[in-house]
C-alpha positions as a printed NumPy array, in Angstrom:
array([[  1.546,   5.468,  15.097],
       [ -0.839,   7.571,  13.012],
       [  0.788,  10.705,  11.687],
       [ -0.949,  13.937,  10.866],
       [  0.927,  14.706,   7.671],
       [  0.702,  18.046,   5.946],
       [ -0.074,  17.209,   2.299],
       [  1.758,  20.313,   1.081],
       [  4.815,  19.186,   3.053],
       [  4.603,  15.748,   1.487],
       [  4.406,  17.366,  -1.964],
       [  7.503,  19.432,  -1.131],
       [  9.4  ,  16.292,  -0.115],
       [  8.356,  14.636,  -3.373],
       [  9.612,  17.644,  -5.314],
       [ 12.906,  17.398,  -3.423],
       [ 13.117,  13.752,  -4.48 ],
       [ 12.68 ,  14.985,  -8.076],
       [  9.373,  13.16 ,  -8.529],
       [  7.439,  14.737, -11.366],
       [  3.887,  14.089, -12.515],
       [  3.839,  11.402, -15.204],
       [  7.215,  10.002, -14.156],
       [  7.38 ,   6.917, -11.975],
       [ 10.029,   7.097,  -9.265],
       [ 11.993,   4.024,  -8.143],
       [  9.846,   3.373,  -5.047],
       [ 10.868,  -0.291,  -4.935],
       [ 14.462,   0.866,  -4.335],
       [ 13.553,   3.192,  -1.471],
       [ 13.733,   1.734,   2.048],
       [ 13.222,   4.628,   4.461],
       [ 13.737,   4.158,   8.196],
       [ 10.759,   6.316,   9.183],
       [  7.387,   4.584,   9.005],
       [  4.046,   6.127,   9.943],
       [  0.353,   5.49 ,   9.396],
       [ -1.411,   8.358,   7.604],
       [ -5.152,   8.958,   7.386],
       [ -5.42 ,   8.37 ,   3.635],
       [ -7.866,   5.818,   2.28 ],
       [ -8.602,   4.581,  -1.236],
       [-12.145,   3.281,  -1.634],
       [-13.358,   0.465,  -3.908],
       [-14.065,   2.943,  -6.72 ],
       [-10.493,   4.282,  -6.645],
       [-11.392,   7.551,  -4.898],
       [ -8.727,   8.9  ,  -2.535],
       [ -9.614,  10.447,   0.831],
       [ -7.534,  12.398,   3.314],
       [ -9.104,  12.628,   6.776],
       [-12.46 ,  11.564,   5.271],
       [-12.428,  14.374,   2.662],
       [-12.119,  13.296,  -0.966],
       [ -8.973,  14.433,  -2.738],
       [-10.469,  15.901,  -5.907],
       [ -7.321,  17.27 ,  -7.547],
       [ -6.533,  14.587, -10.107],
       [ -2.933,  15.817, -10.388],
       [ -2.441,  15.148,  -6.658],
       [ -4.011,  11.674,  -6.932],
       [ -1.697,  10.864,  -9.861],
       [  1.322,  12.069,  -7.94 ],
       [  0.424,  10.021,  -4.865],
       [ -0.291,   6.963,  -7.043],
       [  3.203,   7.333,  -8.542],
       [  4.763,   6.719,  -5.099],
       [  2.335,   3.988,  -4.058],
       [  3.806,   0.618,  -3.153],
       [  2.38 ,  -2.668,  -1.883],
       [  4.512,  -4.643,   0.578],
       [  3.818,  -7.507,   2.961],
       [  2.69 ,  -4.993,   5.592],
       [  0.195,  -3.264,   3.262],
       [ -0.032,  -0.251,   0.978],
       [  2.169,   2.791,   1.502],
       [  3.189,   6.087,  -0.027],
       [  6.974,   5.896,  -0.132],
       [  9.572,   8.646,  -0.377],
       [ 13.308,   8.317,   0.224],
       [ 12.73 ,   9.686,   3.758],
       [  9.5  ,   7.993,   4.918],
       [  6.982,   5.235,   4.392],
       [  3.391,   6.347,   5.007],
       [  0.999,   3.43 ,   5.471],
       [ -2.5  ,   3.966,   4.024],
       [ -5.782,   2.025,   3.923],
       [ -7.022,   0.484,   0.677],
       [-10.55 ,  -0.959,   0.613],
       [-10.056,  -3.256,  -2.397],
       [ -7.387,  -2.47 ,  -4.979],
       [ -5.674,   0.924,  -5.128],
       [ -6.305,   1.539,  -8.836],
       [ -9.29 ,   1.112, -11.152],
       [ -9.288,   0.061, -14.817],
       [-12.224,   2.146, -16.019],
       [-11.723,   2.034, -19.794],
       [-11.026,  -0.666, -22.364],
       [ -9.889,  -0.445, -25.961],
       [ -8.941,  -3.29 , -28.272],
       [ -6.023,  -2.589, -30.595],
       [ -7.543,  -3.177, -34.053],
       [ -4.321,  -4.631, -35.495],
       [ -2.945,  -6.819, -32.691],
       [ -6.132,  -7.492, -30.723],
       [ -4.317,  -6.487, -27.521],
       [ -6.585,  -5.322, -24.704],
       [ -5.551,  -1.834, -23.558],
       [ -6.973,  -0.709, -20.218],
       [ -7.278,   2.917, -19.14 ],
       [ -6.456,   3.324, -15.456],
       [ -8.017,   6.016, -13.262],
       [ -4.57 ,   7.613, -12.862],
       [ -4.306,   8.306, -16.598],
       [ -2.065,   5.357, -17.393],
       [ -2.731,   2.944, -20.26 ],
       [ -1.825,  -0.703, -19.637],
       [ -1.799,  -3.482, -22.243],
       [ -2.819,  -6.888, -20.885],
       [ -0.215,  -9.585, -21.464],
       [  2.685, -11.414, -19.759],
       [  3.787,  -8.343, -17.752],
       [  0.219,  -7.227, -17.009],
       [ -2.01 , -10.263, -16.459],
       [ -5.762, -10.18 , -15.899],
       [ -6.995, -12.242, -12.934],
       [-10.419, -12.933, -11.495],
       [-10.67 , -13.829,  -7.819],
       [-13.717, -13.975,  -5.581],
       [-14.609, -11.724,  -2.678],
       [-17.825, -12.212,  -0.736],
       [-19.113, -14.512,  -3.489],
       [-18.641, -11.875,  -6.205],
       [-16.049, -11.923,  -8.986],
       [-13.241,  -9.456,  -8.397],
       [-11.49 ,  -8.926, -11.744],
       [ -8.163,  -7.113, -11.707],
       [ -5.169,  -6.19 , -13.831],
       [ -1.563,  -6.046, -12.66 ],
       [ -0.405,  -2.503, -13.401],
       [  3.145,  -2.488, -12.007],
       [  5.187,  -4.207,  -9.324],
       [  2.517,  -5.543,  -6.917],
       [ -0.142,  -2.915,  -7.68 ],
       [ -3.39 ,  -4.155,  -9.176],
       [ -6.311,  -2.251, -10.657],
       [ -9.866,  -3.397, -10.079],
       [-11.491,  -3.84 , -13.476],
       [-14.62 ,  -1.677, -13.264],
       [-17.922,  -3.531, -13.579],
       [-18.788,  -1.973, -16.974],
       [-15.36 ,  -2.873, -18.367],
       [-15.679,  -6.418, -17.015],
       [-19.069,  -6.768, -18.75 ],
       [-17.371,  -5.763, -22.025],
       [-14.684,  -8.399, -21.431],
       [-17.323, -11.05 , -20.787],
       [-19.205, -10.021, -23.946],
       [-16.065, -10.47 , -26.071],
       [-14.941, -13.671, -24.289],
       [-14.709, -17.079, -25.921],
       [-16.087, -20.243, -24.343],
       [-14.29 , -23.545, -23.925],
       [-15.243, -26.873, -22.399],
       [-12.8  , -27.973, -19.687],
       [-13.831, -31.332, -18.335],
       [-17.294, -30.912, -16.846],
       [-17.238, -27.119, -16.872],
       [-17.572, -24.385, -19.456],
       [-15.154, -21.439, -19.014],
       [-14.918, -17.951, -20.466],
       [-11.556, -16.531, -21.503],
       [-10.007, -13.618, -23.375],
       [ -6.609, -13.404, -25.045],
       [ -4.245, -10.455, -25.168],
       [ -0.551, -10.093, -25.867],
       [ -0.184, -13.812, -26.527],
       [ -1.712, -14.712, -23.153],
       [ -4.998, -16.307, -22.249],
       [ -6.917, -15.074, -19.203],
       [ -9.786, -17.015, -17.657],
       [-12.718, -14.849, -16.623],
       [-14.826, -17.502, -14.937],
       [-17.182, -20.44 , -15.379],
       [-20.392, -20.358, -17.318],
       [-23.265, -21.379, -15.077],
       [-26.351, -22.834, -16.662]])
């Protein structure tokens, strides 16, 4: 069932659950009985839409992203009272910035929700394929991944090292003591 949810009402319920901007609530511990489908969509660029109108208030996007969860049945905004299923075109978040820590060499990604995530064991980089195109991503938390923006991916490729593996040449980067393969070099 698709629900017509009043966004202000949802914000009030979040406030009642003591969810504050910048603070991540324990959404993985919440298992509400009520489940609806809501007309919210996140496009490939990480833009959020409600009933086909872009949500431009970044504070609202950050708040919604703080209660976002990915389960076997899809992506949902979760409160203690309800689970609101939403549509996600690719990944729900976007890594749109990249810094390299000058001391440790750790790759630090800026996420479109204002978070900073350091690539490593807890936050691996992965490259899959979709429609014949590389789809690089970073695990941000739980089962939520951020699409690594094309410009950021080009920077990763530019700083990558090459290695011969059998009959193929691969590109990889290292961060936080981990090695992440970016893809094969085609000649």
